[in-house]
C-alpha positions as CSV (number, residue, x, y, z in Angstrom):
1,T,-3.2,-6.9,-3.7
2,L,-0.7,-4.8,-1.7
3,D,2.4,-6.7,-0.7
4,R,3.0,-5.2,2.7
5,S,6.5,-6.7,3.0
6,S,7.5,-5.0,-0.3
7,A,6.0,-1.7,0.9
8,A,7.9,-2.1,4.2
9,S,11.1,-2.6,2.2
10,D,10.4,0.7,0.3
11,V,10.9,2.6,3.5
12,Y,13.6,0.2,4.9
13,K,16.6,1.9,6.4
14,R,15.4,5.3,5.3
15,Q,13.9,6.4,8.6
16,K,14.4,5.9,12.3
17,E,11.7,4.2,14.3
18,D,10.9,7.5,16.0
19,S,9.7,9.0,12.7
20,G,6.4,8.6,10.9
21,L,8.0,6.5,8.1
22,G,9.9,4.4,10.7
23,Q,6.6,3.6,12.5
24,L,4.9,2.9,9.1
25,R,7.7,0.4,8.4
26,K,7.4,-1.1,11.8
27,G,3.7,-1.6,11.3
28,L,4.0,-3.2,7.9
29,L,6.6,-5.6,9.3
30,A,4.4,-6.4,12.3
31,V,1.4,-7.2,10.0
32,A,3.7,-9.6,8.1
33,K,4.1,-11.6,11.3
34,S,0.5,-12.7,11.0
35,T,0.1,-13.1,14.8
36,G,-2.1,-11.5,17.3
37,D,0.8,-9.8,19.0
38,G,2.0,-8.6,15.5
39,Y,-1.4,-7.2,14.7
40,D,-1.5,-5.3,18.1
41,E,2.0,-3.9,17.4
42,A,0.9,-2.9,13.9
43,A,-2.1,-1.1,15.1
44,R,0.0,0.9,17.6
45,A,2.6,1.6,14.9
46,F,0.1,2.9,12.3
47,E,-1.5,5.2,14.9
48,K,2.0,6.5,15.9
49,A,3.0,6.9,12.3
50,L,0.1,9.2,11.6
51,E,0.7,11.1,14.8
52,L,4.3,11.7,13.9
53,G,3.5,12.6,10.4
54,E,5.9,13.5,7.6
55,L,4.8,10.4,5.6
56,G,4.7,12.1,2.3
57,K,3.0,10.0,-0.4
58,L,2.8,7.1,2.0
59,E,0.2,8.9,4.3
60,A,-2.6,7.3,2.3
61,L,-1.2,3.8,3.0
62,A,-0.8,4.6,6.7
63,L,-4.5,5.8,6.8
64,N,-5.6,2.7,4.9
65,M,-3.8,0.4,7.4
66,R,-5.0,2.3,10.4
67,A,-8.5,2.0,9.1
68,T,-8.2,-1.8,9.0
69,F,-7.3,-1.9,12.7
70,T,-9.8,0.8,13.7
71,Y,-12.5,-1.2,12.1
72,L,-11.4,-4.4,13.8
73,A,-11.6,-2.4,17.1
74,G,-15.3,-1.8,16.4
75,E,-15.0,1.8,15.2
76,A,-16.5,1.6,11.7
77,A,-17.2,5.4,11.4
78,A,-13.6,6.3,12.3
79,A,-12.3,3.7,9.8
80,L,-14.5,5.2,7.1
81,T,-13.1,8.6,7.8
82,D,-9.5,7.2,7.4
83,L,-10.5,5.5,4.1
84,N,-12.1,8.6,2.7
85,K,-8.9,10.6,3.5
86,S,-6.7,7.8,2.1
87,I,-8.7,7.9,-1.2
88,E,-8.4,11.7,-1.3
89,L,-4.7,11.6,-0.9
90,D,-4.0,8.7,-3.3
91,P,-6.9,7.9,-5.7
92,S,-4.8,5.0,-7.1
93,L,-4.8,3.0,-3.8
94,V,-7.4,0.4,-4.8
95,Q,-7.5,-1.3,-1.4
96,S,-9.0,1.9,0.1
97,Y,-11.9,1.7,-2.3
98,I,-12.4,-2.0,-1.6
99,K,-12.4,-1.5,2.2
100,R,-14.7,1.5,1.9
101,A,-17.2,-0.4,-0.2
102,S,-17.2,-3.3,2.3
103,L,-17.8,-0.8,5.2
104,Y,-20.6,0.8,3.3
105,L,-22.2,-2.6,2.8
106,E,-21.9,-3.5,6.4
107,M,-23.3,-0.1,7.5
108,G,-26.3,-0.5,5.2
109,M,-25.1,2.3,3.0
110,S,-24.8,0.3,-0.3
111,D,-26.2,3.3,-2.2
112,R,-22.9,5.2,-1.5
113,I,-20.6,2.5,-3.0
114,L,-20.4,4.1,-6.5
């Protein structure tokens, strides 16, 4: 499993909050709060991180995390788009495959899992 706190520390102090990496860090730290307010903050931060860009190799992680919150907001198709892009950018990010398989099952598309 992905240790979000560890991932947040990877970008710690390297970027200002008004940068894509800074927003990614903010989102990962907000998720670690495990509160409703934290999750709301995280969703906004992941969206902003992708809007600001310049995430480098961490763009796949940002897409993966945004997909989680997009799905929770009831937008499964948009979440699937983010997960597909995440996998394209970083085929080693296993969580994107797991989340995509879960979405395929939920959407009645189990034939697309493999």
